[in-house]
C-alpha positions in Angstrom: 1.1 -7.8 20.9 0.1 -5.5 18.1 -1.0 -7.3 15.0 0.9 -6.5 11.8 -0.4 -6.3 8.3 0.9 -5.7 4.8 0.0 -2.5 3.0 0.4 -2.4 -0.7 0.4 0.4 -3.2 0.0 -0.1 -6.9 -0.8 1.9 -10.0 -3.3 1.0 -12.6 -5.7 2.7 -15.0 -7.1 5.0 -12.2 -3.7 5.9 -10.8 -2.0 5.1 -7.5 -4.0 3.2 -4.9 -2.9 2.2 -1.3 -4.7 -0.6 0.6 -4.1 -2.7 3.7 -4.4 -6.4 3.2 -6.6 -8.0 5.9 -6.2 -11.7 5.3 -8.4 -14.2 7.2 -11.1 -11.6 8.0 -14.4 -10.6 6.6 -13.5 -7.0 6.8 -13.3 -4.8 3.7 -9.7 -3.8 3.0 -9.1 -0.2 3.9 -8.2 1.7 0.7 -7.0 5.1 -0.3 -7.0 6.4 -3.9 -4.4 9.1 -4.6 -6.3 10.2 -7.7 -3.3 10.4 -10.0 -0.9 8.3 -12.0 2.0 10.7 -11.7 4.0 11.6 -9.8 4.5 8.6 -7.5 3.1 9.5 -4.0 5.8 10.7 -1.7 6.7 9.0 1.6 4.9 11.8 3.5 1.7 11.3 1.3 1.8 7.5 1.9 2.2 8.0 5.6 -0.7 10.4 5.7 -2.9 8.0 3.7 -2.0 5.2 6.1 -2.8 7.4 9.1 -6.2 8.3 7.6 -6.9 4.6 7.2 -6.0 4.0 10.9 -2.5 2.4 10.4 1.1 3.3 10.7 4.4 1.8 9.6 5.9 -0.8 11.9 9.0 0.7 13.5 12.0 0.1 11.2 9.8 -1.0 8.2 10.8 0.2 4.8 8.9 0.3 1.5 9.9 -2.4 -0.9 9.3 -1.9 -4.6 9.0 -4.5 -7.4 7.9 -4.3 -11.0 6.0 -6.6 -13.2 5.0 -6.4 -16.9 1.4 -5.3 -17.4 1.1 -8.4 -19.7 3.2 -11.2 -18.1 3.8 -13.0 -21.4 5.0 -9.7 -23.0 8.2 -8.3 -21.4 8.0 -5.3 -23.7 4.6 -4.2 -22.2 4.5 -1.3 -19.8 5.8 -2.0 -16.3 3.5 -1.9 -13.2 5.1 -0.8 -9.9 4.0 -2.4 -6.7 5.2 -1.3 -3.2 4.7 -3.1 0.1 5.4 -2.3 3.7 4.5 -3.7 7.1 2.0 -1.7 9.1 0.1 -1.9 12.4 -3.3 -0.6 13.5 -3.2 2.8 15.3 -6.2 1.6 17.5 -4.1 -1.3 18.9 -1.1 0.9 19.4 -3.1 3.4 21.4 -4.8 0.7 23.5 
């Protein structure tokens, strides 16, 4: 069975960044920097970034978006967007 992981995309001072969360491993989390804060990377750009990292969306998976205040105690602070989706390794799929 192909192992599934969570990919997350968030924005910060450097702009949008996509990474695959590899819990319970000693591996460095694969990461892609989109190099911009706006506009939000498109579905196609996100899929291409995942492919470049060696991952693909799990069939039927959809991106889920949430927002959180930059300063949790200050609800008037700018909002940070975080997106998550389930992915699987392309290496395991091809095996």
